[in-house]
N, C-alpha and C positions, 0 to 999 in steps of 0.2 A: 730746565730743557726745554728748548723751543718746540713747539707743535708742529710736525709735519703736515704739508698740504693734504687734505681729502685723497687727491690724486694718487698718492703714495701707497694707500692701502688698496689700490684697486677699485675703489668705489667711484661710480660715475657721479659727476656733480648734478646731472639730470637723468630724467627718465629716458631710455633710449627709444626711438621710434619704430614701433612695432608694425607700422602700416607696411602693405606690399605695393609696390609700385606695378600695375598692371601695363604690358605693353599696347601701344595703339592698335597693333593688329590683331589683338586677340579679341574674339568676337564677344558681344554683351551677353548675348543669349545663345545658349548652347543646346539645341534640341537632343532629348534623350536618344538613345539608338533603338531602333525598331525592335519591336516584339520584346521589350523589357519591362517586366512588371514594377521594377524598383527605380527611384529617382537617380538621377546623378549626383556623385558626391565628388568633391574635389579637397582632399585632405592636404594637398600640397600645391596651392596655385602657385605659379602659372603652368603646371605641369598636370593636366586633367587626366583622369582616366576613371573608367566606371568603378564604381564600389558597391556591393562586393563583386567581385572577379567573375563575370560570366561563366558558367559551366560549358565544356566544348560538347557541341550538339554530337548526339549519336542516332544513328536510324534505329527505329523502333525494332526490338527484337521478337521474332517469331514465337509463339507459343509451342509450334510444332518442332519436336527435336529433329536435328539434322541427323541422318544417317548416311554413312557414307557406302554405297552399294558396290560390292566386289563383283562386278560383272564377270570378270575372268574367272573368280571361283566358281559363280552359278554355273558358267559354260562348262568348267571342268567336272562339276558334280552331275551335270546332264549326260556328260559323254561317260562318265564312270557308269550311270543308271542305265543308260541305252548302249548296250555294246554294239560291234559291228553286226553282230547276228541279229539283234534285235531291231535294226535298220527298218524302216517303213518300207514295205515291199508288197504287202496284200492286205486285204481286210482283215486277215487274222491278226497281224502285225499291228493293226491300227490302234486298239484299245490300250495297250502298253505305251506305245509310241506317244499317244495323245494325252494319257495320263501326265507323262514326264514332261512332255512340252508344256502343258499348262502350269505344273508346278515350278517350272524355271521361270516361266515368264512372270508368274506372279511373284516369286523372290525378287525379281527385278522391277516389280510395281509398274508393269507394262502390259496388263492383260486388256486395256482400252485398245490395244492395236489390233487384236484379234477377236474380242468379243463382239457378241450380237447386241441389238437394244435390248434392255430388260422388258418382261412383260408389264403390260398395264397394271398399275398399281404396286409395282414393287419399287421400293425407294432406289434412287440412283446413288451408287457409290463408286468410288475409284475401281473396284473390281468388276463392275458390270456395266460401265459407261463407255462407250466407243470415242476413242479420239481420232479424229480423222485429220487429214493432212492441212495444216493450215493454209489460207489461200491469201497471198499477199496483194495488198492495193497497188496501183501505180505509183504511189509516194509512200512507201511502207517507213515505220518509225523504227526505231533502234530496238525498242520493245518489240516489235513484230518480227524482226529478222531473228532476234534472240530466241524467240518461240518457236520459230520455223526451225531455226538450227538444232535446238534441242529435241524437237519432235524428230527429225531426221535423224539424229544421232540414236535415239531410243528405237525407232523403227528399223533400222540398220541392225542394231545388237538383236531385235526379236526375229529378224529376218533369218541372221546368223544361227539361232537356234533350232529355228523350222527346217533349216537346208543342213544341219551338222550331221543328221543321221537318215540319210535317204539312200535307198539303192538306186542302181542307173536307171531301172525303169521309172522309178517316181521321179527322178530328175527331168526325164524328158517330158513330164507332165508339167512341169514349172512354167509360169508365163515368162515372155522375155522379160530380160534385164530391163532394158529401155523400150518403151510403147512407142505407137505412132506419133504421140503427141510431144515425145522426147521426154515424158516422164519416168523416172524409176519405177520398178514395180515396188509394192508395198507389202509389208508382212500379211497384211489382211488379204491381198489378192493371193499371196501364196497358200495360205491356210484355206480359203475358200476352194481354191481349185484341188488341192490335196483331199480335203474333206469330201467334196462332191465325187470323188473316185474312191477313195479306200475306206469311208466310213460304212461299217457293216450295219445291214439292216438286222433288227431282231427276228428271229424266227417266229414261226406262227403261234406258237405257244406264249411268247413274250407279247405278241399282238393280242391275243385274247386277254391276257392279263391287264394289258392297258385298256382293252374294251370294258372289261368288267369293272375296272377301278372308275371309268366314266359313267357307266349305268347304275352305279351305286352313289354317286354325288347326288348331293342335295343343295337346295337354295338356303342358305342360314341367312335368317331374317328376310329383310328385304333386298339384299344385294344380289340383284338378277344379272347386274351387268358381270360381275365376277363368274357367276355360274355360266353365262353366256359363253364369257372369254374362254372359260375352261375347256367348254364342248368346242368351240371352233378352233384351239390350238390342238387339242386332243385329235379331232378328224383330220387336221393338215398333216400331223404326224404319222397317223395311220395310212393317209393317202401316199405321202412320200414313201411309205416303205411298201408300197404296193400291194397292202392289205385289201381285200375284197370286203368292203364295209358293209354289214347287213342294215340298210337303211329301213326295213319294214320294222325290224325290232327296236331301232333306235327310236323311229317316230312314235311307236307304240309307248316306249318309256316317256318321250316327250309329253305324250296327252296328259300324263299324270301332274305334269307341273304346268298348271293352267296360266300361272303369272309369267313365265318366261316362254311359253309355247310359240308366241310370234316371232321373236327374236331368234329363237333356236331354228325354227323353219326358215328363217331368212338366211342363217349359216348354212343350212342343208342346200339352199338353193345356189349357193356359190361351187358346191361339189358335185352336184347332180346335173 
């Protein structure tokens, strides 16, 4: 039997050419992509692609949990707490109304729109740090515009809480909606106006208790500054209440605190 040619068995006569012809347009050196710590690898030239495949970039995740604030629910709770009969109308109704207002605004994380500066030495938190209206530059950035829009939205909601339960008489004391400069009134302006009119001063017995607490205060260690600050703020409170401060008694008390006497006397000078 005649032997068949080797081609008949499907066996090539010679080893095939395994080299690939690179097109002339293909660059000799391909720089790696930016910000890639690994080198480029081309498993199937001339069709290059990075290996391993780069992961899609994601923005960094905040460690603070995102909480969806139900403003309408907070508003409804406030209206259920302060009925029409409990609306702010005089000094007697101030305490209950003010407590409900602060609770509602705190639930909305917006206390910064009405709170005052914290006392010296008190850590600043989101609950005691004032949030003032942002002032835009002549060329504001997108971030600046978004911050102002967020502030306006929160301030408008806070204002709606403050004005939800007011008597007609109390509404007459509100500042104008738009002031002379064309700016909308803020929640802080509303609260300051209502507070100055309706916040009830304590009676004489309460003022005496405040005075006694001041008289028994002592300097702890060498912290004279905090001691002086307490005296100064307490005297301001008593003066705003219209209390007749017994200066002779207080000065006699101060004479026993030699280290703080000079600073305390300086505070007295601001009120006498």
